[in-house]
C-alpha positions in Angstrom: 115.3 82.0 96.2 113.9 81.7 100.0 114.3 79.4 102.9 111.2 78.2 104.0 110.0 75.5 106.9 107.6 73.0 105.7 104.6 73.4 107.8 102.1 71.3 106.2 100.7 69.7 103.2 97.7 71.2 100.8 95.2 68.7 99.1 92.7 69.9 96.5 90.7 67.3 94.8 89.3 69.9 92.1 92.4 71.8 90.6 93.8 72.4 87.0 94.5 69.3 85.2 98.1 70.3 84.8 98.3 69.6 88.6 96.8 66.3 89.0 99.1 64.1 90.9 101.4 67.2 91.8 102.4 67.5 95.9 101.6 70.9 97.2 103.0 72.2 100.8 102.2 74.9 102.7 105.5 76.8 103.4 106.5 79.6 105.9 109.3 82.0 104.6 111.9 82.1 107.3 114.4 85.4 107.4 117.6 86.4 109.2 116.3 90.1 110.4 119.7 91.7 111.1 123.5 90.8 110.8 124.8 89.1 113.6 121.8 87.1 114.1 121.7 83.9 116.3 118.6 82.4 114.4 116.0 82.8 112.1 112.6 84.5 112.2 109.6 83.4 110.6 107.8 85.4 108.3 104.1 86.2 108.9 103.2 85.0 105.7 102.5 81.1 104.1 102.7 80.3 100.4 101.5 76.8 98.4 104.4 75.6 96.5 104.7 72.3 94.1 107.1 69.7 95.8 108.7 67.1 93.8 111.1 66.1 96.3 109.0 65.0 99.2 110.1 67.4 101.7 108.8 66.3 105.2 106.8 68.7 107.7 109.4 70.4 109.7 112.0 70.2 107.0 113.7 73.7 105.6 113.3 74.1 102.1 114.8 76.2 99.3 111.7 77.8 97.1 111.8 79.6 94.2 109.1 82.0 92.9 107.5 83.3 89.5 109.1 82.8 86.2 112.0 80.6 88.1 109.3 78.6 89.3 108.2 77.8 86.1 111.3 76.8 84.8 111.7 74.2 87.9 108.5 72.7 86.9 108.5 69.3 85.2 106.4 70.7 82.8 106.9 74.4 81.7 103.2 74.8 81.2 102.4 74.1 84.6 100.6 76.7 86.6 102.6 77.3 89.8 104.2 80.2 91.4 106.3 78.8 93.8 108.8 75.5 93.7 110.5 73.6 96.5 114.2 73.1 94.6 116.1 71.6 97.3 116.1 70.4 100.8 118.5 72.4 103.3 120.9 70.4 105.4 122.7 73.4 107.3 122.6 77.2 106.8 125.6 79.4 108.4 125.5 83.2 108.9 128.8 84.2 109.5 130.4 82.3 112.1 127.0 81.2 113.6 125.3 78.3 112.8 121.6 79.0 112.4 120.6 75.2 111.2 121.5 71.6 110.8 119.3 68.8 109.9 121.3 66.7 111.5 121.6 64.3 108.6 
């Protein structure tokens, strides 16, 4: 499982039939690069993830990949490798608050 920020949406008019009507988002994983870090660092890569929760651009989300993504999809035969499974409210690392949605 990883934490990522939604950077946008992905639209594909031609796709596997099982993906019809499915929302896809572009997410960038975030990491805590060292103990005692005061903030997240964005990873250099992005992922396309299936999103059934309706996460908005800029929100931090929880993403699962691989077989966990297949289990989180509404249909186990859906061809997904990454799925948004949660919208993050806050993240604390030790006594440091790294993120708060403010809501």
